[in-house]
N, C-alpha and C positions, 0 to 999 in steps of 0.2 A: 251889205251892212255888217259890221263886225260886232260881235257880242262877247262880253267878258262875264263869266259867272264867278262870283266870289262865294266860296263855301266856308262856312264858319262853325258848323256843328260837328260834334263827335259822331262816330259811326254807330253809337249805341245810345239808348235812353229815349230816343224819339225816332220818328220816321223822317225827320227833316233831311238827313244826309242821303238816305235812299231816294227820296223824292227829288232832291236837287240833281242827283246823278241821272235819274230817269228823264228829267227835263233836258239835260245835256245830250242824252242819247236821242231823244225826239228831235232836238234841234239839228243834230248831226244827220239824222235820217232824212231831214229835209234840206240837206246840204248847206247848213248854216255854220258848221265847224266852229263851235264856241271855244274860247280859251278858258281855262280853269285856273283860278287862283285860290289856293288853300291857305287860310289864315286862322289864327287862334286854335280852337279845338278841332277845326277842320283838318289840320295836318294829321290828326290821328286816323283819318280815313285811309291814309296811304301806308299805314303799318301793315305788315303781314298778318295773316289770320292768327298766328300763335300769340300775338300781343294784344288780342282783344279779350275782355273778360268772358269767361266761359259760358255765362248764362245768356249772352247776347249773340244773335246771328250777325255774321260779318258780311260786309258789302264787297268783299274782295273780288267776287266774280264780276260785279258791275265795273269795278275799277279796272280789272284786267281786260274788259271788253272795250275800253276807251280807244285803244289803238285800232281795233277792228272797225270802229266807226270813224276813223281818221281824226280823232281828237288827239292831237299831238302836242298842242301847246298847254303844258301843265306847269304851273308856277307855284312856288311855295315861299312864304315869307320866312326869312331867316330868323327873326326874333321869335316867331311862333315855334319853330324847331327848337330854339334855345330854351324857351320856356318849359318845354316838356323833356328836355335833355335828349333830343333826337338828332342824329346826324343824317345827312343826306343819303349815305350809303345803307341806312337801315330801312329806307322806304321801298315799297313794292313796285314802284314805277320810276322811270327816269323822269327827272324834273329839272326845271331851271329855278335857281334860288334867287330871290330878290329881297333887298333890304326894305324895311319899313319906310325909310326916307325916300325911296324911289317909287313907292306904290302909287301915289297921286299922279305922278308923271306917267307912269305905266298905264293907269286907268284911263287917262286922257286920250290914249291912242284908240280907244274903242267907242263906237257909236252908242251901244246899249250896254247897260250893266244890270245884272240880275244878282241880287244878294240873298243868300239862303243861310 
């Protein structure tokens, strides 16, 4: 069964981003290999530590562990990158960029969807 996790929260301000990544690691530990789609403020999770407000703890260590857990399908919505003025080469992880118009078709490929 395939699972797509859609991550929409900024890496700071609440625990939502960290908790969603924790769920991804748990799924991977049980050999579920979820795909991750970062949209809206969720794309901010993929920025390097230096671009996070100084008063907030960054989740970069969790993000960098994704590969170790064989979570290799990392997708980012182009329009969300554009909204924050971020280019793909500024991200801390290798990603596949998808346009908003293709998201529904992309999501249809997965049996389960978890939205955070």
